[in-house]
N, C-alpha and C positions, 0 to 999 in steps of 0.2 A: 626710873622716869620715863614718860611718854614722849614721843616728838608731836611737834605744833599741828601735827597732820599726817595722814595714813600716808606709806609712798606708796602707794597705786591707787589714787580715786577719782577715774571716768563719773562722768557725770549721769545723773539715772537718766535711763529710757522714759520715753514722754509716756508711756501708758506702764511703766515698770510699777512694782509693788513695793513700799518702804521694809518690807521686811526680806523678800526678794533681795532686794539692793543691798543691805547690808547683808545680804547670804554670800551674794556675788562680792563684794567686797571682800569677805573673810575668806573667801577660797583666791582673790587674786591678792592679798597679804601676807599668806599663807598661815593662819590663824587657823586654830583646829576647832575653835566653834566662836559662835558672833556675840559672845556673851564678852567678849575681850573688846569688839567694839563700844558694845556699850557702855562700858566699863570707862573707856575713855571721856564719854559725856558725861557719867555719872549717874547713869541712865539705872543701872543694873536694879536698883529694889524694887522696881516695880515686875521684874523678869519680863519685860519688854521682847526678849529672844523666843519665848515659847508663843506669843499673842500680841504681836502689835497693835495691834487696834483696842487693846484694853488699856490706850494712853490713857492717864487721867491729868487733864492739863490745869488743874487746880495743885497739884504736888512737882509735874514734871514739865522741864523746859527743853528742849531740842539745842539752845542756843550754843551751850559746848561740844555738845555732839556735830552740831552743823559745822561751826569752825573749823573741827577735826576733818570734815568731811569734804571741809572747801563749798560747800552746796548753801546757797540759800535758806535759812531755817524756815522761809514760808513754804519751800519748793517743797521740803521733808515734811511740814505738813498737809500740803496738799496731796502729797502721796497716800495719806492716811483720810482720804475722802474718796466716796465712790462715783467718782466724776473721771473723765478723761482731762489728761494735761495738768498744768500748774496755773493757769488764773483764776480758776474756781474759789481759791481761796479765799477765807475771812476767821476773823475771830466767831463770827453768829453762827457758821456753818459748821465750825470744828465741835464746839459744845453743841450742836443739834447731833450730830451725826457720830460724836464718840461718846462713850460711856467709862467708867472706872473698871467696868466687872464685863456684862459681855453686851455686845454689841448686835441689835436687831436689823442691822443691816451688812455685817460681817461673819464670816465662818471664824469659830475659834481654831479651823484648823486649815492647814494650807492644803491646797487641791494645785496638779499641774496638768500641763497635758504633754508629754515625753515627747512626741512631734514639735510643738513648738518650741521646748527644751532646746532640742537638736538643732532646730534651725535660727532660730536666734536668740540664745544662750542668756535668756533672763525669763524670770516670774511675772505674767502681767498679774496687774490688780484688778481685773474684774473675774479673774478666776476666783478669790476672795471674797465676793459679793455672795453671799448668804444664798439667793436664790438661783443662782448661775449654776450649771451642773454639767453643760457641754463644753467642748470649745468649735465653735463656728467654723474657724478654719481650716479645721481638721476632722470635721463631721463625728468626733469622739467622746463618749463621758471623759470626765476630768479623774483622775485618779488621787483618792485621797490617803488609802494604806498602800502601803509599800506590798508588793505581790509577794515576796519572799517570807519578810517575819509577820506580817499580816496586821502590823502597826499602824494608826494613824500619824499622819505625816504631820510634823509642826516644822516653824522656822529655824529651832533650835537646832541645828546638823552641821556638817563640814561645809558642805557644795550642794547646789541648787540639784544638782543630777545624781547625787549618793545620799542612799536612805544612812541613818545610824548603824545600821545593823551592817552597813557594808555591801548592799546592792545597790547596784548600777541602776536604775529607775529605768534609762534611757533605752533599756535592752529588753524592756515590756511593750506590747505592742495593745493601742486601748482599745475597747470594745468599740465597735462600728456601727453593729446593729440600731441604728435612732433613726425613730417615725419622726414627722413633721409635728407632731405635736410632744415631741421630745426636745426640739427645738423652738420650741416657740414660747417656752417660758425663758428663755435665755434671751434669746431677740429680743424679749420686752422690757426683760432690765437693763441689757446692755444700750439698749435705742434709749431710755430714758436717763440713762447717764452720758450719754453722747460719745461711747465707744465705737457707735457704729449705727446708720439710719437706716429703716427696715419699713416697708410703705403699710399702712394700717387696711388690713383686710378687714371691717368690721367687728375691731377690738375696741371698746372706747378709752381701754387704761393705756394707749398707744400714746393718747392727748393728754395724759397727766404725768405727774411727776414720780420719783422713787417711792417717798410717803405714799401716797395714794395707792399704790401698786400695792406694797409690802402689807398695808394694812388693809387692804379688800380682801384681798386674798386670802389673809388671816381670819377676818370675818366672817366671811365664805366660807372658811373650811370650817367652822365650828356653828355655824345657824343652821347649812344647810346638809353637811356633810357628816360630821362626826363632833359632838362639843369635845370629847378628849384630844382633841387635834393639839399640839402644842410644836413649839419649834426649838424644842430645847437643845441644848448643847450636848444630849445621847442623841438625839437624830442625826444618822447618815446621812450620807449623800444621795444613797442608793431611793433610802426611804421617802425623804424630803421628795425627790423626784415624783415618787408616786403620787405622794399626797398632796401634792400641787395640779395633777393631773386635772380632775374634778374643779374646782374651785376656776383654772384658768379658762375651760372649758364652757363656767357658766356665763362669765365673758364674751365668747365668742360668738359670730355671727350676731351681734347684740339687736335689738332685742328679746330675740327668739328663746335663744337657748335660758337664758335668765326668766323668761315668762313661764316655761315648761317647769323650772325648778320651784318657781313661787307659787304655781297653780297645786304642783306635787306636793307641796309641804303644807301649806295652807289651805287650800281649794278640794284638793282629792283625799284625803285622810282624815280620822277623824279625832281632835284632840283626844291625849290621852287625861288628860282631867277634865272634859267634858265642857271644855271653853268653845265658844260662839269663834267663827274664825277672825274675826276682827280683831278681838282680846290675844289670839293667837299672835298676829304680826305686829299689834301694839307692844304686845310684852315683849318681843325682839328687839324694836324700833327702840321702844325705852330705854331699852337697856344697854345697846351701843350708842345712841345719837342724842339721849341726853343724861342727867342728871351727871354722878361723876364722870361718866365717860365723853362726855359733851364737847371738852376740851381738846381731851386726846384727840376723839376722830373726829372734830372740827371738819379737818381735810377732806375727808371721804364724801365729795361731793356726790359721785355718780351712784352708791349704794343707799347713802340718804335719800335723795331725789324719786330713785326709783319704789322707796319704801312709801313716799309721801303721796307718792303718785297710785300705788297699790289699795293705799287706805282712801284715796277718795275714791275708786273704783268701790267700796264697798258703805262707803253712805251712803 
Protein backbone atom coordinates (compact mmCIF):
# COMPACT_ATOMS: atom_id res chain seq x y z
CA UNK A 1 0.00 0.00 0.00
CA UNK A 2 1.45 3.36 -1.05
CA UNK A 3 1.45 6.60 0.89
CA UNK A 4 -0.57 9.46 -0.61
CA UNK A 5 2.62 11.29 -1.54
CA UNK A 6 6.37 10.81 -1.62
CA UNK A 7 8.22 11.43 1.61
CA UNK A 8 10.67 13.89 0.05
CA UNK A 9 9.16 15.90 -2.78
CA UNK A 10 10.75 19.30 -3.51
CA UNK A 11 9.30 21.48 -6.26
CA UNK A 12 10.81 21.12 -9.75
CA UNK A 13 13.26 23.76 -10.90
CA UNK A 14 12.15 26.25 -13.53
CA UNK A 15 14.16 24.69 -16.38
CA UNK A 16 14.28 21.10 -15.09
CA UNK A 17 13.33 18.22 -17.38
CA UNK A 18 10.39 15.99 -16.44
CA UNK A 19 12.46 12.80 -16.57
CA UNK A 20 15.24 14.50 -14.62
CA UNK A 21 12.78 15.58 -11.93
CA UNK A 22 11.47 12.04 -11.51
CA UNK A 23 15.05 10.77 -11.44
CA UNK A 24 15.98 13.31 -8.75
CA UNK A 25 12.99 12.21 -6.66
CA UNK A 26 14.02 8.57 -7.18
CA UNK A 27 17.37 9.26 -5.59
CA UNK A 28 16.00 11.47 -2.79
CA UNK A 29 13.46 8.82 -1.77
CA UNK A 30 15.93 5.93 -2.04
CA UNK A 31 14.18 4.05 -4.83
CA UNK A 32 16.43 1.89 -7.00
CA UNK A 33 14.81 3.03 -10.26
CA UNK A 34 12.23 5.63 -11.39
CA UNK A 35 9.71 3.01 -12.53
CA UNK A 36 8.54 2.78 -8.90
CA UNK A 37 7.46 6.42 -8.96
CA UNK A 38 5.68 6.03 -12.30
CA UNK A 39 3.82 3.05 -10.85
CA UNK A 40 2.53 5.27 -8.04
CA UNK A 41 0.72 7.26 -10.69
CA UNK A 42 -0.25 4.19 -12.72
CA UNK A 43 1.90 5.47 -15.60
CA UNK A 44 4.03 2.35 -16.01
CA UNK A 45 2.27 0.93 -19.08
CA UNK A 46 3.97 3.39 -21.44
CA UNK A 47 7.42 2.78 -19.96
CA UNK A 48 7.88 6.50 -19.43
CA UNK A 49 10.90 5.83 -17.22
CA UNK A 50 12.95 5.24 -20.39
CA UNK A 51 11.61 8.15 -22.42
CA UNK A 52 9.06 10.48 -20.77
CA UNK A 53 8.66 12.36 -24.06
CA UNK A 54 6.79 9.35 -25.45
CA UNK A 55 3.77 10.31 -23.34
CA UNK A 56 0.49 9.77 -25.19
CA UNK A 57 -2.14 12.22 -23.92
CA UNK A 58 -4.90 10.05 -25.37
CA UNK A 59 -3.94 7.18 -23.09
CA UNK A 60 -2.29 8.71 -20.06
CA UNK A 61 -3.15 11.38 -17.53
CA UNK A 62 -0.59 12.63 -15.03
CA UNK A 63 -3.30 13.57 -12.55
CA UNK A 64 -2.67 10.68 -10.14
CA UNK A 65 1.08 11.12 -10.35
CA UNK A 66 0.79 14.86 -9.73
CA UNK A 67 -1.09 14.07 -6.52
CA UNK A 68 1.70 11.81 -5.28
CA UNK A 69 4.26 14.45 -6.19
CA UNK A 70 2.14 17.21 -4.67
CA UNK A 71 2.77 19.18 -7.86
CA UNK A 72 0.30 20.85 -10.20
CA UNK A 73 -0.54 18.59 -13.16
CA UNK A 74 -0.17 21.46 -15.66
CA UNK A 75 3.31 22.11 -14.30
CA UNK A 76 4.30 18.51 -15.06
CA UNK A 77 2.91 18.79 -18.58
CA UNK A 78 4.82 22.05 -19.10
CA UNK A 79 8.02 20.22 -18.20
CA UNK A 80 7.44 18.01 -21.24
CA UNK A 81 7.29 20.99 -23.60
CA UNK A 82 10.44 22.44 -25.22
CA UNK A 83 10.03 25.85 -23.58
CA UNK A 84 11.43 27.44 -20.46
CA UNK A 85 9.16 27.76 -17.46
CA UNK A 86 5.69 26.55 -16.53
CA UNK A 87 3.50 29.26 -18.07
CA UNK A 88 3.66 27.96 -21.65
CA UNK A 89 1.44 24.95 -21.02
CA UNK A 90 -1.78 24.44 -22.97
CA UNK A 91 -3.58 21.35 -24.24
CA UNK A 92 -3.03 22.49 -27.84
CA UNK A 93 0.70 22.81 -27.30
CA UNK A 94 0.88 19.40 -25.68
CA UNK A 95 -0.73 17.69 -28.67
CA UNK A 96 1.48 19.68 -31.03
CA UNK A 97 4.82 18.91 -29.41
CA UNK A 98 4.23 15.46 -27.93
CA UNK A 99 3.84 12.18 -29.78
CA UNK A 100 3.16 8.65 -28.57
CA UNK A 101 6.28 7.30 -30.24
CA UNK A 102 9.07 9.59 -31.41
CA UNK A 103 9.05 13.32 -30.94
CA UNK A 104 10.58 15.52 -33.66
CA UNK A 105 11.61 17.96 -30.95
CA UNK A 106 13.12 15.77 -28.24
CA UNK A 107 15.79 13.13 -28.19
CA UNK A 108 14.78 9.65 -27.03
CA UNK A 109 17.99 9.62 -24.99
CA UNK A 110 19.11 11.65 -22.03
CA UNK A 111 22.06 14.04 -22.43
CA UNK A 112 23.84 15.76 -19.57
CA UNK A 113 26.50 18.33 -18.83
CA UNK A 114 28.50 16.82 -15.98
CA UNK A 115 29.69 20.26 -14.87
CA UNK A 116 26.09 21.48 -14.51
CA UNK A 117 25.16 18.30 -12.63
CA UNK A 118 27.95 18.97 -10.16
CA UNK A 119 27.07 22.66 -9.88
CA UNK A 120 23.25 22.62 -9.87
CA UNK A 121 22.26 19.02 -9.08
CA UNK A 122 19.49 18.63 -11.68
CA UNK A 123 18.99 17.81 -15.37
CA UNK A 124 18.11 20.77 -17.57
CA UNK A 125 15.27 20.41 -20.03
CA UNK A 126 16.98 22.14 -22.93
CA UNK A 127 19.63 19.39 -23.04
CA UNK A 128 16.91 17.00 -24.25
CA UNK A 129 15.83 19.14 -27.21
CA UNK A 130 16.89 17.18 -30.26
CA UNK A 131 19.24 19.64 -32.00
CA UNK A 132 20.99 20.81 -28.82
CA UNK A 133 24.48 19.35 -28.52
CA UNK A 134 26.48 21.64 -26.21
CA UNK A 135 26.22 23.27 -22.80
CA UNK A 136 26.51 27.01 -23.38
CA UNK A 137 27.43 27.64 -19.74
CA UNK A 138 30.46 25.36 -19.59
CA UNK A 139 31.48 25.35 -23.27
CA UNK A 140 31.44 21.57 -23.56
CA UNK A 141 29.62 18.95 -25.61
CA UNK A 142 26.80 17.17 -23.81
CA UNK A 143 27.35 13.57 -22.77
CA UNK A 144 24.93 10.96 -24.13
CA UNK A 145 27.05 7.83 -23.62
CA UNK A 146 28.63 6.54 -20.45
CA UNK A 147 32.44 6.84 -20.88
CA UNK A 148 32.90 3.55 -19.01
CA UNK A 149 30.34 1.09 -20.42
CA UNK A 150 29.80 3.03 -23.71
CA UNK A 151 26.01 2.61 -23.48
CA UNK A 152 23.58 5.44 -24.21
CA UNK A 153 22.10 7.21 -21.20
CA UNK A 154 18.37 7.04 -20.63
CA UNK A 155 16.16 8.15 -17.77
CA UNK A 156 15.84 4.68 -16.28
CA UNK A 157 18.70 4.77 -13.81
CA UNK A 158 19.18 5.16 -10.08
CA UNK A 159 20.64 8.65 -9.96
CA UNK A 160 21.13 11.66 -12.21
CA UNK A 161 24.91 11.31 -11.86
CA UNK A 162 25.36 7.50 -11.80
CA UNK A 163 25.14 5.26 -14.87
CA UNK A 164 23.40 1.89 -14.60
CA UNK A 165 26.84 0.29 -14.78
CA UNK A 166 27.78 2.10 -11.56
CA UNK A 167 30.15 4.66 -13.09
CA UNK A 168 30.03 8.15 -11.57
CA UNK A 169 29.41 10.34 -14.62
CA UNK A 170 30.67 13.46 -12.85
CA UNK A 171 34.19 11.99 -12.81
CA UNK A 172 34.41 12.53 -16.56
CA UNK A 173 35.63 15.79 -18.06
CA UNK A 174 33.49 16.96 -20.96
CA UNK A 175 34.90 17.63 -24.42
CA UNK A 176 35.69 21.34 -24.64
CA UNK A 177 37.29 21.97 -28.05
CA UNK A 178 34.22 23.75 -29.38
CA UNK A 179 34.15 26.20 -32.29
CA UNK A 180 31.79 29.15 -32.76
CA UNK A 181 29.81 27.15 -35.31
CA UNK A 182 29.39 24.36 -32.75
CA UNK A 183 27.70 26.85 -30.43
CA UNK A 184 25.43 28.39 -33.06
CA UNK A 185 23.02 25.47 -33.46
CA UNK A 186 22.38 25.24 -29.72
CA UNK A 187 22.11 29.02 -29.35
CA UNK A 188 19.50 29.16 -32.09
CA UNK A 189 17.38 26.44 -30.49
CA UNK A 190 17.47 27.70 -26.91
CA UNK A 191 16.83 31.25 -28.12
CA UNK A 192 13.65 30.11 -29.87
CA UNK A 193 12.51 28.20 -26.76
CA UNK A 194 13.07 31.12 -24.39
CA UNK A 195 15.92 29.67 -22.33
CA UNK A 196 18.34 32.46 -23.22
CA UNK A 197 18.22 35.40 -25.62
CA UNK A 198 20.96 35.83 -28.19
CA UNK A 199 21.65 38.62 -30.66
CA UNK A 200 20.65 37.87 -34.22
CA UNK A 201 23.73 38.20 -36.42
CA UNK A 202 22.32 37.76 -39.88
CA UNK A 203 20.38 34.50 -39.48
CA UNK A 204 16.64 34.86 -40.27
CA UNK A 205 15.80 31.75 -38.24
CA UNK A 206 16.34 33.81 -35.08
CA UNK A 207 13.10 35.60 -35.92
CA UNK A 208 11.07 32.38 -36.19
CA UNK A 209 9.87 29.63 -33.86
CA UNK A 210 11.07 26.13 -33.07
CA UNK A 211 8.82 24.50 -35.69
CA UNK A 212 10.22 26.56 -38.54
CA UNK A 213 13.81 26.10 -37.38
CA UNK A 214 13.52 22.31 -37.16
CA UNK A 215 11.75 21.82 -40.49
CA UNK A 216 13.87 24.42 -42.31
CA UNK A 217 17.08 22.67 -41.30
CA UNK A 218 15.63 19.28 -42.27
CA UNK A 219 14.45 20.47 -45.69
CA UNK A 220 17.69 22.28 -46.49
CA UNK A 221 19.66 19.19 -45.47
CA UNK A 222 17.68 16.98 -47.81
CA UNK A 223 17.61 19.35 -50.79
CA UNK A 224 21.08 20.83 -50.75
CA UNK A 225 23.33 18.40 -48.94
CA UNK A 226 22.11 14.81 -48.90
CA UNK A 227 18.77 13.24 -49.68
CA UNK A 228 19.66 10.41 -47.32
CA UNK A 229 19.74 12.69 -44.32
CA UNK A 230 17.57 11.50 -41.47
CA UNK A 231 17.03 12.45 -37.84
CA UNK A 232 16.46 8.83 -36.95
CA UNK A 233 16.59 7.40 -33.48
CA UNK A 234 19.92 5.80 -34.42
CA UNK A 235 21.61 9.13 -35.21
CA UNK A 236 23.94 9.85 -32.32
CA UNK A 237 24.64 13.32 -31.00
CA UNK A 238 28.03 13.73 -32.70
CA UNK A 239 26.66 12.66 -36.10
CA UNK A 240 23.61 14.89 -35.72
CA UNK A 241 25.79 17.85 -34.80
CA UNK A 242 27.98 17.39 -37.88
CA UNK A 243 24.97 16.91 -40.18
CA UNK A 244 23.49 20.21 -39.01
CA UNK A 245 26.55 22.37 -39.67
CA UNK A 246 25.98 22.77 -43.41
CA UNK A 247 22.24 23.58 -43.23
CA UNK A 248 22.97 26.08 -40.46
CA UNK A 249 25.62 27.74 -42.65
CA UNK A 250 22.95 27.98 -45.39
CA UNK A 251 20.97 30.46 -43.24
CA UNK A 252 23.88 32.45 -41.84
CA UNK A 253 25.01 35.71 -43.42
CA UNK A 254 21.59 35.85 -45.07
CA UNK A 255 21.01 35.86 -48.03
CA UNK A 256 24.59 35.57 -49.31
CA UNK A 257 25.21 31.96 -48.25
CA UNK A 258 21.72 30.94 -49.35
CA UNK A 259 22.26 32.43 -52.82
CA UNK A 260 25.52 30.55 -53.16
CA UNK A 261 23.84 27.19 -52.44
CA UNK A 262 20.93 27.94 -54.77
CA UNK A 263 23.28 28.84 -57.61
CA UNK A 264 25.51 25.87 -56.91
CA UNK A 265 22.59 23.44 -57.07
CA UNK A 266 20.39 24.92 -59.77
CA UNK A 267 22.61 27.10 -61.93
CA UNK A 268 26.21 25.91 -61.92
CA UNK A 269 25.48 22.20 -62.35
CA UNK A 270 23.83 20.38 -65.20
CA UNK A 271 20.75 18.41 -64.22
CA UNK A 272 21.40 14.68 -64.29
CA UNK A 273 17.99 14.27 -65.95
CA UNK A 274 18.70 16.94 -68.58
CA UNK A 275 15.99 19.18 -67.16
CA UNK A 276 16.29 22.91 -67.48
CA UNK A 277 17.11 25.03 -64.48
CA UNK A 278 13.56 26.19 -63.77
CA UNK A 279 12.20 22.63 -63.88
CA UNK A 280 14.72 21.57 -61.24
CA UNK A 281 13.70 24.43 -58.96
CA UNK A 282 9.99 23.77 -59.49
CA UNK A 283 10.38 20.08 -58.76
CA UNK A 284 11.88 20.73 -55.33
CA UNK A 285 9.44 23.54 -54.56
CA UNK A 286 6.41 21.47 -55.52
CA UNK A 287 7.60 18.49 -53.51
CA UNK A 288 8.10 20.37 -50.25
CA UNK A 289 5.59 23.20 -50.42
CA UNK A 290 2.63 21.95 -52.48
CA UNK A 291 0.45 18.86 -52.62
CA UNK A 292 0.64 16.52 -49.63
CA UNK A 293 3.39 18.52 -47.93
CA UNK A 294 1.67 21.90 -48.24
CA UNK A 295 0.00 21.73 -44.83
CA UNK A 296 2.94 20.01 -43.17
CA UNK A 297 5.39 22.73 -44.20
CA UNK A 298 3.07 25.73 -44.41
CA UNK A 299 4.94 27.40 -41.54
CA UNK A 300 8.33 27.29 -43.31
CA UNK A 301 7.98 30.83 -44.61
CA UNK A 302 11.61 31.82 -45.14
CA UNK A 303 12.55 28.94 -47.41
CA UNK A 304 9.28 28.97 -49.35
CA UNK A 305 9.60 32.71 -50.06
CA UNK A 306 13.20 32.27 -51.14
CA UNK A 307 12.13 29.61 -53.66
CA UNK A 308 9.40 31.88 -55.04
CA UNK A 309 11.85 34.77 -55.43
CA UNK A 310 14.31 32.49 -57.19
CA UNK A 311 11.63 31.23 -59.55
CA UNK A 312 10.68 34.81 -60.44
CA UNK A 313 14.28 35.49 -61.44
CA UNK A 314 14.14 32.55 -63.85
CA UNK A 315 10.97 33.66 -65.64
